[in-house]
N, C-alpha and C positions, 0 to 999 in steps of 0.2 A: 475965626471963623466958627460961627455957632454950629451945634451938633447937628441940628437939621439940615442946614445949608451945607454941610460937610457930607451927609449922607446923600443928598441930592446930587452933589458933585460927583461922588463916587458912583452912583447909580447911572448917570448921564455917561460916565467913562466906560463902564460894563456895556451900556448899550451900544457905543460906539464900537468896543472891542468886538463885539458879535457881528459886525459888518465885514471882519477880516476872515476870509476864505477858510483860514487854518482853524478856526473854531468850529467844532462839531455842535451837533444838536444834544448830545449826551454831556458835552463838556459845559454848554449854555445852561443846561437844566441843571446841572449840580452847582454850577455858580450862583445861580439864581436862588437855590434853595440855602445855600451857605451864607449868601447876602442876607437873606432874610432871617436867618436865625442868630446869625452873628452881629450883623449891623441894623437890621430892622429896614423894612420896606418903607419909604418916606412917603409914598404916593398912594399905598393901599388898595383902595377899589378904583382909584383913576388907572393904575397899571393892569388891574384885571380887565376893566374895560377896554384898554388899548390892546390887549394881547389879544383880545377876542377879534376886534377889527383887524388887526395885521394878519391873525390867522386866517379869516375869511377872504381878506385881499390876496393872500399868498396861494390858497388853494384854488382860487379864480386864476390866479397868474400860472399856476401849474397846469391847467388846462390848454394853456396855448402850447405847452410841450409835447400833446398828444394829438393823435387824429382822433376824429369821431369814431372810426372803425375800431381803434384798440380801445377806447372808451365801451363801446357797445358788447364788444368780445368780452373784455375783463368783468362787466357788468353782469351779462347773461350767464357766463361760466359760474358766477357765485350766487345765483337766484337760489338754486336748490339748497345749497349749504346755508344761506341766509335764512330761509323760510324756516328749514328744520331747527337750526340753531337758535334763534330766538325763541322759537316755541318751546324747546327743550329747556332752554335757559331759564325762562320765565316760571317754568313748571318746577323746575329743581330749586331754584332760587325761593320759590314759595314753600318747599317743602323745608330747605335748610334754614328758612327765617323761623319755622315752625319749631324747628329742633332745636335752635339755639334761643328760642324764646325771644327775638326781635321783635320791636313794637310793629305792628302790620304796615303802617305807612312807611317807615324806614324801611324796613323788609322788602316793601315792593318797588320803592325808589332804588334801591341797592340793586335788586333783580333787573329792573328796567334799563338804568344805566350800565349795567353789565352786558344786558342782552342787546342794546341798540347802539347807543351813541353818548356813553357817559353823561357828563354835566348838561348837554344840550337837551338830551331826553328826559334828565331828572326835572330841569327846570320846565320842561312842556307837561310833563305829568303830575308835578306838585299841585297846579291847582284843580285839576280834576280829582284828585285824592283829597282836597282840602287839607293838605299836609301843612303841619307847623313849623314855624321857623327853624327849631332845633331838630326837627326830623330832616327837614330838607339840608341843614348843616351838616348833620352826621353822615348822611348818604354821599353829600358832595366831597367831604373830607375823606371818606373811604375810598371813593372812586379816584380822588385825586392822587391819594398815596398809591394805589395800586398802579395808575397810570406811570407816575414816575419809576415804578420798580420794572415796569415792562418796557418803557424805552430804554434802560439801561440793562437789562438782563435779556432781551429777546435777541438783540444783534450777536451777541457774543454765542448765546446758545445755538443760533442758527448756523454759524460759523462751525461750531463744534460738531453739529449735526451733519453738516455738509449739505443743507437746503439750498437748491438753486434759488435764484433770485425771484421767479415767478411763484414758486412755492412758498417762499418766505412773505413776498407781498401779500399772498391772499391769505395766509395765516394771519398775518399781522392785522390785515382788514377785518378779518372776523373775529379776532380774539382779543384785540387790544380796545379798550373801552373809548377813548375820546379820540376824536379827529388829530388833534396836534400830536400825541403820543404816538398813532400810526404813521404819519408822515415823517415823525422825527426818527423812530425807529427804522423806517422803510428807507429813508435818505441816508441814513448812515450804513445800510446794507448795500446799496447799489441804485442806480438810475431806473433800471428795470423794475427792481422792487418797489421802487417810489411810485411808479406810473401804476403799477398793479395794485399796490396797496392802498393809494388816493382813491382808486376808481372802486374798488371794492367796498371801501370804507364809506364812500358817499351813497353807494348803492344801498347799502345798509342803513344809513341816515335816513334816507327817504320813508323807511319804515315807521319812523316815528308819528308821521300823520295818520295812518290807518290805525295803528295800536292805541294812539291816544283817542281818537275818534271811537273807538270800540270801547274803550276803558269808560269814556266819557257817557257812551249809551248805557253800558250796565250801572254806572254809577249815578245816571241821572243827571249829568253835569252838563251845563251849557259852554264850558270851555270849547273852544275850536283851535284846531291845529293847522298848520301851513306846512308846504315844502320851504325849507330855508333857501333863502335867496342866494346864497353863495354857491349852493348845489346846483341852481338853475345858471349861475354865472359861470361856473366850472364847464358845463354843457355848451354853453354858448361859446365859450373861448375855443374848446376842442372843435366845434363847428366851424368858426372863422379860420382856424387853422387848416381845416379840410378843405374849405372853399377858397381859400386865397393862399396858394402855394407861394405866389411871387413874395409874400411877406413873411416868410420862414425865418428869414434871419432877425427880424424884429421880433417875432414871436418867441424864436429861441432866446433871445436876449430878456424878454419879460419872464420867461420860464426861470431862467437862472437866477434873475433878481429874486424871484419868488422863493426858490429853494434858500438863498442865503437869508431872506426875511422869517424864514421858519426858524433858523438858530435864534435869531432875536425874540420870536415869539415864545421860544423854549425857555429863555431866559426870564421873561416877564411872567410866564406859568409858574416858574421855579420859585420867584418871589413871593408867591401865593402860601408858601408852605410856612406859615408863621406858628408861633408856640400856641395861638389862640387854636389854630384849627387841629394842631396834634391833640389838644386838650379835649375837643369835640368828638375825636374818634372814638367811641365806646368799644370794650371788648367784643362783644357780642355781634354788632355790626361789622365789625373787622373781620371776625371769624367766618361770618356768612359770606363777605365778600371775597375773601382769600379763597376760602374752600371752593365758591361757585366759580371764581376766575380761572383756578387751577383745574377744575374739572373741564370746563369750557375749553381751556387752551389745549389740553392735552386730548380730549376728545375730537376736536376740530383738526388738529395736526395728525392724529391716526385716521381720520377720515379722509383727509386729502393724500395722505400718503397710500391708504388703501385704494381708492380710485384711480392712482397712478398720475396725480398733478405733478408736472416737473417744474 
C-alpha cells in the first residue's frame, strides 16, 4: 500500500472512531494534532473545508435541543458582557500590538479574532484591512493554537475552580475564540454548559457584521459583512422545537447526533495543526495573542463571578 493511500486509510479509520460516544472532544482534538504532526494530513485544505461544514451543521443541530426561550435568555444575559468585552479587547489588543511591535494588520486581526469569533472574524476582517496572505496566516495560526489550548485547559480549570455549568458556559462563550472550541469545551463540561456556551458564542459572533461594517467605513472599504447563515439556522431550529413540542423526540435525536458530530469536527480541526502552521506563528504575534487572551479570560471570569452568575 502506497504511503498516501495508507495515510488516507488511517484518516478514515480515525474519523469513524470519532463517531464512538466514548471519544471526547479533547481526545479528538489531540488525536487530530498528533495525526497531522506524525503522519501528515492527506487531504489538507479539503479536511479544513469539511470541518467548517460539519461544524456549521452541528451548531444548527444543537439548536434543536434548546427552546427559543432558553436561547433568548442566554443571549440577553450576555449582551452587556459581550459589548464591553469586545470594546475592551480591541482596545487592549491595539495597545499590546504596539507594545510587542507586531505588524498593524496582523495585530488587528489577532485582536479581532480574540474579541469576537476567531477564524471567522479574521476571515471577515482581512479584506477590509487589505491584509496580505502572510498576515492572515500568522493571525489564523496564532488563534488556532490558543483555541487548542483553551479546549484542553478550560474544562479542568472549571472543575478545579468549582464553576457551575451555567457560569462555565457563559465564560467559555465569552473567553474562547472559535465556535468549535467553545462548543467542544462546553460539551466536555456538561449539557447545560453546552447550551449556554453555544448560545452566548453565537450571540457574540453576530457582532462580526457591525464591527466589520464600522471598520469598512473608517477604512473606506467596500467589503460587506452578513450574519453567518448557521446562526440563523440555529435560531430557526430552536424556534421549531418551541413551536412543535410533539416532535421533541426527533429533535432530541438530531441534537444528540450534532453533539457527536462535534467530536468529528474537532478531529478535523486538529489535523490542521501542521508543521507549516507552527512555522508561521511568530513570537511577537504569539505573545500578543497569549497576553490578550489571558487578560480577557481572567477579566471575564472575574466580572461574571463579581455580578453573581451561577
